[in-house]
N, C-alpha and C positions, 0 to 999 in steps of 0.2 A: 571503277565500280560505281554503280548508282547509289546515291544517298538520298534519303527522304525522311521527313518527320510526320508523325500522325498521332491523333488522339486514340487512346486504347479503350476497347470494350473487352471486358474480361468474362470469359465463359468457362465452364467447368470441364470435368472429365466426361468422356463417352458421349460427346455431342454427335448424335447420329443423323443420318440424312433425312429421317422423318421429322427431326426437330428443325433442321435447316430449311426444308420445304416439305410440309405434310402432304401425304398422298392425295388428299381430296383436291388440292390446288394444282396438281399436275394436269388436270383436264383443261385448265385455262390455255388459251391459244399461244400466248407469248410469255417469254421470261419477264418482260416489262409488267405484264399483268400479274404474274406470280410473285414478283419480288416484295410486294407489300405484306405478304404473308410469311416472309422469311423469319425463322426463329420463333414463330407465333406460339407454339406449344410451351416454350420456355419463358419467353418474354414478349407478349403481344405487341408492346410498344416499340421494341428494338428496331425493327426495319425502318420505322419513321424517324428514328433518332440518328441513325448512322449517316454520316456525311462523306462526300467524296474525299478519299485520301485517308480515311480512318483505318485502324489496324485492329484485328481481333487477336487476342492472346488467350490461349486455352490450355487446358490440362492434357491428359493423355488420351489417345485413341480418337482424336477428332475425325469426324467423317465416317465413323463405323456404320454398319447397317447396309441397307440396300444400295446396290450400285446404280446410281442415277446421275446422269450428266447434269441434270438441272441444279443439283446442289451447289457445285462450284460456280455455275452460271449465275445463280441467284446472288451469291456472295459478291461476285464481280459486278453484277448489275446494281447492287446497292452502293457501289463506289469503294468497297474495301480494297485497299492497296495491297495488303498481304495478310496472311494468317500465320501466326507464330504459335506453335504448340509443343508440348513435351513429346508427343508422337502423333502420327496420322495413320488412319487405316490405309493400307496400301492401294486399294482400288481407288479410293477417294483422292489419294495423292496423285496418281497418274491421270485421273479424270481432270483434276485441277490444272496440271501442267498442260494437258491437251486443250484446255479451254482458256489458257493464258492467265491463270490465277497463281500468284506467287505464294508458295508455302515455305516455311522455314522451321526446322526442328531446333529447339533450345530447351534443355531440361530444367533450368533454374529460374528463368524470367517470370514464369507464371506465379511462382510462390512469393515473389517480391513485388508484384504489380498492384496498383490501385486503379480501379476503373476511372477513366477521365484524365489520367496522366498523359503526358506527351513523351514519346520515345523517338529516338533517331535510329534509323536502320541503314547500315551500309551492307548492301547485298553481297553475299558470299564472304562476309568478314565478321561483323558483330552488330549487336544492338547496344545502344548507349541509353541508360536510364539512371537518372539522378547521379551522374558522374561515375557510374560503374559500367564496365564493359562486359557484355555477355557474348561469348564466342558462338557463332552459328556454323553448322555444317554447310560446306559449300556444295552447290549443285554443279554437275558437269556442264560444260559450255553448251553442249547440244540442247540441254533442257533450258538453260538461260536464254538461248536463241529462240526457242519455241515460245517461252513466256513473253519475251520482248516483242515478238511478232504479233502477239495477241492470241496465240493458240496454234495447235498443230496444223490445221487446215491452212491458215494464213501463212505459216512458216513454209509449208510445202509449196504453196502457190508462189511465194516470193522466190524460193529456191529454184523453182522450175520456170521462172521468168513469166509467170502468168499475171502478176500484179506489179 
C-alpha cells in the first residue's frame, strides 16, 4: 500500500461545491485558471497557501451541493494529495474517484486535528497522527486503480491499450 505524509488544512462540515469553486468562476476556460478561486467564499487566501502533497481534513458531508466535476478537479489541481472527511456527498465522492482524487472516510480524525500538523496516510489502512492510528475504510481495488491511473478516462485508456 502507498504511504505518504502531508500538511493538514482543516475545513468544517457541509463544505459544498459552491465553496470549493463558486459558480461565477466556472466560466473561466481552464481548471488552472479556476484553481486560484478554490474555497474563496470560506477562506479567500487558502488556494494560495495549499502546496503540492497537502491534505484536507474535514467534517461531515464534504462536497454536498451541486454536482460539478470541477470541484474535485480544483482540489486536485491545487496539489491536494487526498481529502479525509467524516463523510462525503455521494455524487462528489464518485466525481472525485472519476477525476483521480483520493478520498477517505474517517469519523474521528477531524475532531483531533490541528491545522498545520503533519499526518501520515497509509492508503486503505490507517492515518497516523501524533502516535495514534485512525483506521480508514478501504476502497475496492477497482477504485484504487482508477485513482492511481489519474481518473476514469485514463484508467480506461490504459485498460484498453490506448496509452
